[in-house]
N, C-alpha and C positions, 0 to 999 in steps of 0.2 A: 269520302275516301280517306284512308289513313295514310299519313305520311311518315316515312322513316328517315331519321337523320343519318346521313352517311358520315362515318368517322374519317378523319384524314388518314392518308396512307401511312401505315406504321404505327397508328395509335394503339392498336391492340398489343403489339409487341412492346411498346413503351410502358403500357399499363402493367403488363406481365413482369417486365424488368423492375418496375417500381415496387411490386409486391414481393419480389425475391428477397430483398434485405429483411423485410418483416418476417417472412417464413424462415429465413436463415436464423434470425434471433430466436424464434420459437423452437426450432430444432436444437439450437445450442443450449437454450434454457432446459429443454427436456433432457438433453444429454447430461448437463450438470446436475440436475435433480436426481437422475437415475444413479449417477456416481455417488451422490450424497446418501441416497437411500441404501445403496449397496454397502457403503461404509458402515452405516448403522446396523444393517442386517448382519454384516460380517462380525462386528463387535458383539452382537447379540448371540450369534452362533458360538463365538469363542467363550462367552461368559455363561451360557445356559447350563453347562454342567455344574457350575457353582451357584445355581439359583437358590437353593436352600440357605447356603452360607451368606449369600448376598442379602436375602430377606432378613436373616437374623441380625446382620449388621445394621440394616436400616431400622429395625424395630428395637434396637438396643436402648435408645433413649427412653422409650416407653417401658420396656422390661425393667430397666433400672429404677424407674420411678413408680412402678405399680405398688399399691399397698400390699400388706401381707396376704390377703385373700384375693387379690386382684388376678385376673386371668385375661389372656388373649383368646378370643373365640372366633368361630367361623359360622356365619349365618347362611352362607350360600353353599350348595352342595359341591360346586366346582371351585369354590374359593381357595381351597388348599393347593390347587394347581395353577389357577390363573393369576392370583395375586403375586406369587413369586415370579411368574413370567412378566407381569407388569413392572415389577421392581427391576428385574434384569433388563427389560427394554429401556427403562428410564436411565439406568446406569450405562447401557450401551450407547444411548444418545449422547450422554455427557462425554463418554470416552471418544466418540466419533465426531464431536462438535468441531474440533479444529479442521477436519476434512470438510465438513459441511460449510463452515465459514470460508474455507479456501475456495471451494467450488463457487459459492455465491460471489466472492470477491473476483474470481477469475472471469465470471460472466460480466460483471460491471466494469472491470478494469479498462476495456477498450474505449468506453465512453467518458473516461475521466482525463483531466489534465495531468501532466507529468508530476507536478508538485502534489496533486491529490493522490496519485498512485503511491508516491513515496510516503505519504502520511497514513494511508489506509492499512498498510501492512503492520506497522507497530500498533495501530489501534485495534486491529483484529486480535493480536496477541494479548494486548492489555485487556480487551473485552473478555477473552476466555479466562485469563488469570483472575480477573475481578469476579467473574461469574462463579468460578470455583471457590473463591474466597467467601462470597456471599453464602453459598451452600454450606461450606464448612462452618461459618459463623452460626448459621441456623441449626446445623446438626449438633455441634459441640456446646453451644451456649443457649440459644433461644429455645429449641425444642425441650431440653431437659428442664429449663426454668418454667416453661408453660405447663408441661406435664406435671411437674412437682406441685405447682399451684393448683391445678385442676384436681389432682388426686386429693389434696387436703380440703377442697370444697365439698367432697363427698362425705367426709367424716361427720360433720354436724347433722347431715341428713340421714345417717344410718344406712347409706346405700353402698352396695358392693360394686366396685369398679370392674366391669368386664367389657373390654373394647373389641369391636369387630375389626379384623385386620384390614378389610377393604376400606372402612371408614378412616382408619389410621393412615393408610396409604394416601388417601385424598388429602387429609390434613397435612401430611408431610410434604407432598408434592406442592401444595399451595404455598407452604412456607419456603420451600426451596426456590420456587419461581419468584416469590415476592422478594426475598433477600438477594437472590442472584441478579434480578433486574435492578434492585435498589443500588447494588454495588456498581452498576454501570453509570451512575450519575457523573463521575469525573470524565468518563469518555464522552458522554453526551455534551457536557459543557465545553470540552476541548473542541469537539466538532462544530458546535454552534459558533464559538468565538473564531475558530480558524476559517469558517465559511463566511464570516462577517455578518452573520444573522443577528448577533448580539455582541455588545462589548462588555468589558470587565466592569466598567463604571455602572452599567445597567444591572449587572448581576449583583453588585454590592447594594444598589438602590432597592432591589426587590427582595433582599435577604429576609426581612421580617415576614413577608408573605410566604416565602419558601419554608420558613420555620413552621408557620401555622399549617401550611400544606402538608408538611412531613407528618405532623401529628394527626391530621385528618386522614391521610393515607394509612397510617399505622392503625387508627381506630377502625378503618374499614377492613383491612386485610387480616389483622391479627385477632385472636379471641378477645372477648370483652374483659380484660383485666389490665391493670396499670403496668404490671411488670413487662408483659409482652409488647405493649404499645411503646413503652420507653425503649425497649431493646431494638425496635425498628426505627422509631423517630430519632433517637440519638445518633445512630450511625448515618442516617440520611442527612442530618444537619452537618455532621463532620465530613461526610463525603462531598457535600456541596461546597464546603470551604476548601477541601482538597482539590476539587475541580477548578475553583477559581485560581488557586496557586498553579496547578498544572497548565491551565489556559494561559496564564501570564508567561510561563516558561516556554511552552511549545508554540505559542502564538508568535513570540519574538524569533524563535528558531525558524519557523516556517516563513515568516516575512523576509528574513535575511537570506534564506535559501532561494526565494523567488526572485530576489533582486539581482 
């Protein structure tokens, strides 16, 4: 005979009520993600008319450093349409990034303490500004330097430089992400110190390892030339030092506000 276990009266209702908060979080997250996606799509629709101009702006570092006989080429039949669309979508995401960060922050805010909510707002703004600064640093300084060096490598080989626009887009996006994320180092350090996961003395103690790590990251992310590696490793080291200074300042402010 098979025996069935009888649940106490009201157990099913209690289980259903316990599942409701979880489902409510899922629904809220879905709503926030849809708003974030709508902001990116709206920015894309607003920018798609200028897709050719946006593409020419992104490829300017390459166009300015091409040798005399160098050319931009398209190896895919649909590349002339989809590559500018990809560039426009990337720009739309950057434009809508404050809305995306706001939606994510609004979703996480109810689960944070009051002093954490006060800190996250400025950190989100700083994160966006630093990410834009990293992209600008890559666009105006790093990309032209790398492309100038790469173009001169072709001269002794007698090779004519003709770059596919899709390959160049991948190269540019990789640099944008690498330098955008690298410029977030001060924010990460402030969060770690403010959360008491690490102290400033420990950050100073591991400084030599961080310098070595910066050059390792630069060697992996950037092309294999000394100039591009120095252009990433140098700012990483400086940003690490800036993060220590910012953590010392904001850590004290945060502790005095909590007291």
